[in-house]
Steps between C-alpha positions, in 0.01 A plus 500: 500500500594648159334450163652293218684706240690415182821592670461184711519284186834664411646424844357143490683421172806714580725204614424299184567807283831571674613139489429478129683822438799392705526168315473682167783748609724217616459310178552811280805631677648151591515594861501137620818422305679809611387552858305185593188716557153343509159663457444489871814709561363787289148470632571573869503884488176507302336261746607717791340796336185299423477391861513856611235608250270205553513535875414870484208424271375212712567625858532879452847474654829341393628173651833557322695613807394181684599291204829680482570407863411141412755507216767635737427215747517255211848627414617451863347147505667403174836630626466292818392198289793525275748554782362199685466253218791604271725639779560804289308768320581515129359842388411386153301208624339704778379778272372257239312299768371821663378656166326184392339469851382855474336421173319198652385699797380797295324283250319310773404826675376636166277202447367530853423867448313423180304228673413730798391781275271266299350363824454860620265580210263212588 
């Protein structure tokens, strides 16, 4: 059991900071009009890095390789889903659906890691 440090507060607020910064960048550079990017599209790499760091701080080892395997299985499942229901795989639709699903999974895992680390202190 580790002690609470100020670095935990940074990692707790990290997703909100990154989402705010991504929305600001998208609005300043008009990325939605040009490329149809949303804040969640820019946030994914930072969330993946945050998951790695928060898991190392909380568990003393990284759960990132297991999460990466989960993301690979998600890609396979989405490809099978699109092939079955749409009878074809359109790459643009696949990658957009995959990237947004990666955001949802990584955001949920990040919240779970925060909750687990808070429970671990008590």
